[in-house]
N, C-alpha and C positions, 0 to 999 in steps of 0.2 A: 505494500500499500504505499502510494505517495502522500504524505502530509507535511504542510507547512509549518514550521516552528516560528519560533520569535522572529526570524530573519531568513526565512527562505527553507527550501528544502536540502537536506543533506543525507548522503549516503557513501557506502564503500565501494569504489569503482570495480565493476564487473560483478558485483554482487547485485545490489540494487540499482547503482548508478549506471546505467547501461543506455547503449543508443537507442533501445527500442521504448524504455520508460522516458527519455529525453525527449523523443518525439512526441511521445504521447502528452507529456505537461507542456511541450511547446504548442502543440494544437489546442489544447485547453487555453492557453494563455491567448491564441489568436481568436479563439471564439470570444473571450471576454473583452479584448481589445476592440472587436469590430462590434460587439453589443455597446459597448459605452462610446465609440468614436463619434463625434458631432462635427458637422460640416461635410461640405462636398469633396475637399481634398482627400486623397489617400490617408489612411491611417499610418503613422509612423511609430517605430520601436527602435530603441539603441540597444546593441547586444556588444558585449564585452567579456573578457575573460582574464582569469591570473595565471601564475605559471606553473599550475599543476599538470600531473599526466594527462594528456588527452584535452586539456582545456580549449586549446584553439579549434580541435575538430568538434568538440561538443558545441562550441559558440556556432561554429559554421554549420553544423546541423539544425542548431536552432535557427539561425537564419535562413536556410532553406524552407524550413516548416513555414515560417511566419509569412515569406515572399510567396509561397506556394497559395497563400489565403489572400494574397493581393496587398499585403502591408508591405510598406517601404522600409527597408529596414537597413539602418547605419549600423556596420560591423566593424569594431575596431581593427586597425591593422595590426597590432600587437598586444601583447599582455599590457594591462594598465590598472592604476588603482581604482578600486571601487568608487571612492567619492569622485574621481575625473569622469568615471562612466555615469556617475549619477547626476554631476553638474551639467553634463551634455545633453541628458534627458530633458532637463529643464531649459537650458540654453538653445535646443533646437526645437523646442515646443513640441516634443513628441508626447504620444500617448501614454507609453510606459517604457521601462527599460527590464534588461535583462542582464545579469552577470553571472557568468560560471565562476564559480568559487566556493571554497569551504572554507574561507577565511582562516583563522588560527588552527583550525582543526589538522590532525596529524595528515602524514601525506597520504595515505591509502583512501582518503574521503575526496569527494569533490562536492559540488553544491549548485543550487539554481536560485539565486537571489533575484526577486521581482520588486521593479522600483515603480513607484507612481510618477505621474507627470510633474510633480512637485520636485522631483530630485531625492526623495527619501524612500525608505521602505514601504511597500504595500501595507495598507491598513488590513486588519485581520477580516473584515468584512469582504473585501476584494480578493484576499487570499482562498477564504471561502468559497468565494463565487466561481473561482478557478478551480477548485477542487470539486465542485457540482459540476462544471463542464466535464472535468476527468472522468468523474464517477458515470456520466451519462454516456461518454466514449466509450468506456468498458463495457457497460451493460448492453448497449446497443450493438457493440462491435463495429463502430463506424470507423473508416479507414482515416488515417492520417495523411493530409496532403502534403507531398512533397515534389519540389521543382528541382532540377539539374542546376547546379551552382553556377556554371559560365552562362547558362541562359540566364538565369535570374540577373547576373551583373550585366548582361549585354541588353536585358529589358529595364534595366536601372530599377530593379526591386531590391537588391542588395547593392549598398555604396560602400567601399571601405574608407575609412578615415582616421585621422590621428585625434584623439581627444585631448592631448596632452595641453596644447598652446591656448586654447579658449579658457581651459582651467587654470594654465599658470597665470594667464591675465587677470582672471578673478580673483586669484589668491594676492595678487599684487596691489588688489584694492582693500584688502582686509588686514594686510600686514604692511609695516612700513621698510621697504627693501632698502631705502637709503639709510635709515636708523641701523639696520642690521649691517651694511657695508661698512658704517662707520665703526663698529666694534672691531672688525678686522680680526674675526674669530676664526679659530683653528677647530674644524669640525670633522667628526667621523659619522659617516650614515651607514647603517646597518640594515640592508634590505631584507635580511633574511631569508634570502633566496626569493623574495616575494616580488608582487608586483608593483611595489614602490621602487624597484630599482633605477637608478637615474634620476629621479625626481629632485632631489636636493642638489645634485650636480648641476640638472638643467636650470632649474629655478634660480640657483644663486650664482649662475656662470658669469653674469655681467656684475657681480658685487666683489669686493676685497675681502670676501670670507674664502677660505682654504677649505676644500671639502675633500676629503678621502672615502670612498666607498668601499666596504667590504661585503661579501656575500651577496654581490649584485649580478652574478652570472646566472644564466638558466640551469637549474637544478630541480626538476620536478620532485625529487626525493627530499628536497630541503635539507640536504646534509646529514639524515637521519634524526632532524630534531624536529619539535611541534614549532612551527613559526609563530609564536606567542611570545611577545616583547615582555617577559618576565626574567627576573634574575638567573634562573637555573639555566636558560636558554642563550645567556647574553656573555658567556666566558670569553669568546672572541671579540667582543666588542669591548670589553674590559681591557683584554690584552691590547687591542688596537689603540685605545686612546690613551692608555701608557706610553706605548710604542712611540706613537707619534708626538707624544706630549700635547694632545688636543686640550680643548676648553672643555668640549662637551661631546658625548656620542650620543645619536639620535637613532632608536630602531623602531622599525615599523613592522606590522605583522603580514601574514601571508598576502592579503589583499589591501595593505595601508590604510586601513580604517582605525587602526589603534596605534598608541603611541608609547614608549617607554625611554628613560635616558640613562645616560652613565654621567657622572659628574668628573671632574678633572682629577679627582682621588681615587678613581674606580669604585664609587659606591653608586648602587642604583637608585635613581629618582624615579619614584613610582608617578602613576596618573594620580592619585590625590595630591600630591604635591604640584603636580603640573598644572592640574585643574586650578587648585587654590592661588598659585602664583599668576595666573592668567586672570583669574577673576580679580585679585586685588591690582594688579596692572590697569586693567580695563577701566575701573572704577576711579583708582587714585591717580593714575598718569594721564589716562586717556579723557577722563571726567565723562564716561559714559554709565547710564543709570538702565536699570530694567530688571526683571523677574532672573531668578536663579534657579534651575532645575538639577537636582541630584538624585540618584538611584538610593535607595535604603541601605546599601551596603558602601556608600562613601563618606569620606570623612567629614569630622563635625568642624575642622577648619573652615570649610565653606559655610556653615551656619555663623560661625564668629565672624567672618569678613561681611556677610550680608547683613546681619544684626547691628554692626557698627555703622554701616552705611544706609540702614532703613531701606533694605532692598527685600521684596516679596521673596519667599523662598518655598519651593515645592518640593516634595520627597515622593518618589514613585518606586513601584516594584522595579527589579531587576530587568534590564532589557532596554535598548536604545529605542525602541518602538514607543515606548511610554514617554521619554523625553520628547521624542520626535512630535506627538500628538500636542504638546503643551507648547512647543515652538511654533507650530502654525497656528495656534488659538490665540496665543499671548505674547505681549512685547518680552521675549527671553533675552536676555543678553547673552547668558552662556548655560551651556546644559550639558551634563557628563556622568560617566559613571566609571566605577573603580577598575573596570577591566581595560580602560585605555580610550574608549569612545568617547570624543568631547567635540562639541560644535559651538560656535558663537553667531551672534545677529549678524544679518544680510548673508549669511552661507546657507546652504542647503540643510534641511533637517536629519542631518547623517553624521555619524563620528567620522572624525578626519586626521589621522595620524599626521600626514602632511603638514596640514595647516598648522596643528598644534606644534609641530616640531619648530616651524617657522616662527610662530609667536613666542615661543621659548629663546629663540635665538634673539629676537628683538628685545625681549627682556633683560638677556646678559648685557646685550649691546648698550642698552638705556642705562643701566645701573653702573655699568662698566666695572664690574665685581664677579668674582667667581661664581659659579652656581651655588656652591656649598654655602658661602657666605650670604646670598640672597636667600635661601632656605632657611638659614640660623635666623635671619631678620625676621622671616615671617612666623618661625616657630617661636620666637619671643614674643611675638605679638598675639599669635592665635592659636599658640600650642600650650605645653608641648603634645604632639600627638604622635603616637607610634602605632604602626598597623601590622596585621599578619592574616594570613588565610591558611586553612587546611581543607583539603578534600577527602573525607574518608568514605572508602569503598566498604560496604557493608555486605555480608551475606544474604542478609534479610533486611528488608524496611519497609515499614507500614506505608499505605496511602498518604500523600501530603498532606490531604485535609485532616486526615486522622492524627498525622504526627503533629501538625500545629495546635490542634486541639490539645493534645496531651501535654505539648511542652508549654503551653499557657495555663492549663490547669494545675499542673504538677511543678510549676516554677518554683526552684528553691527560694529560699529567704536571702540567701547569699552565695556568691560566687568568687572566688579566687580572695576570699576574705573582705569583701565589700558586698554592702547589702544593695540588694535592686531597688531601684527608685520607682521604675515603670516597666510595663511590657507593653509592645505594639506588635502587630500582625499583619502589617501591609504587604508583607512578602516573606513568609517564614515567621521566625518568633526572634524579636529583638528586644534583648534585656538592656535597659538603661540604667547608669549608675549616676549619682549625685555629682561628680566630678568630670561629668559629659563623656566618660568611657562608655563601651558598650560592646554587647556580644551579639551577633546574628548568627542563627541556625537555620539553613535554608535545605530542607529536604528536596532532591531533584525529582521532578515530577515525570521523567523518562528514565530512569537509571538507578540501580540501588546506591546512589552516592549523597552523602550528608557534607553540605558546604557549610563550613564554619568560619566566620569572620569575627576580628576583634579589633578594637583601638582603644589604646589607652595611655595614661601620662608616661609610662616606662616600658621599655622592652619586655622586662622581667613580668610586669603585669600582663602585658599581650600573651606572652608565652603561658602564664598560668591560665588565663583565660580560654585560650585555644585548647589547652588539656582538658579543663574541666568542661568545657563547653562539647569536644568531642566525646568525653565519657557519658554526659548527660545525654547527648542525641543518640548514642549507640544504646544505652540502658533503654531509653523510651522506645527506640525501633525494635528493641526485644533481642537484641544481640548480645 
């Protein structure tokens, strides 16, 4: 069965992610697009892909199906960042977009992300409509339409294009490239073998920024790692920053919609700090105001900055789709989540690792100080805040709804020696403490995994909260 999750459909290549299933979902998208298309001009869809095994062929097959249904399809010439493809959906006025990517998943996976005409992920109702078309196709055994690729190109139904320059030009309106240039920073960019390769080099080529790229070759196996910018996957970036004596290392995930960083001392800078630094800079230096959106697993430094400046703060369940909903309805200055998906006003409602990497460089150039000193200053104002997370795979786990109920009803009076001040259940169960520390336990809704997050005033407190949170979750789950 093909089902959309929070950001598209993902499956193991050659098991469920096959050409046959891809054609089915592409035909279902074609029906959805044609049902919703308005105007006399042909419907248009933008199709792009990442660096994974067969992604280019899967994208070409998607384009063949769409073109066979009379939909004019813009197909990228090469792999490209998801936010670049999504921006081009909006820039070209297309009806929808498709990105063949499994983002930060292991190399054996591929995926199918559906984008709406505003450049963000399609809402749940649209994904459900596509699934309904898919079910009808399968029940009625209706054929998938398919056109010869060369014929579609000759008929102008498939047009190859480069999404980079329109996207790069747009990013230049969101960040101050002159300010970045003035900093004369030495940067190592780590594409993690993904679709962000070449982006920082291309954008910063006309500045006085020195950029060295690592892991930028085409490697569908991602060098045996998961292309997720977290510290255990960034040893090569740490080494490169120290070898090059760089000011900062910037890492993007497999499709470049997430960001992570390494400071000049080789220390990991997580998305919590990147988002907090960005918010403080936009408000205090750029004099911008607006609502702030963060997920339930994101740092309370965001709360502190928003409170200091009287900004409305919204907390959402985990998943950028929840942030995007608010960005389209409200005047949102910045929205982000702990996994590294962050976006700002005037951009598409989608996480963008390239944009946030550039904004971090602008912040460093403006303050003319090492990144660790800028972080220390922010921690002094809005911390201390230390963070940790563990994903515990359990033999058995109760349904998520039941787990949340039990974790709420059987909440202990104390954890890690501190009294629990309040409990919230926006997404999983979050235990709040009087000093603004917190512990979040989120059972996965799709696999026997317990995600445990903690933020506290000291690393020792974080460690203890994670230990006790993992034990509590396992006990409630029945392990």
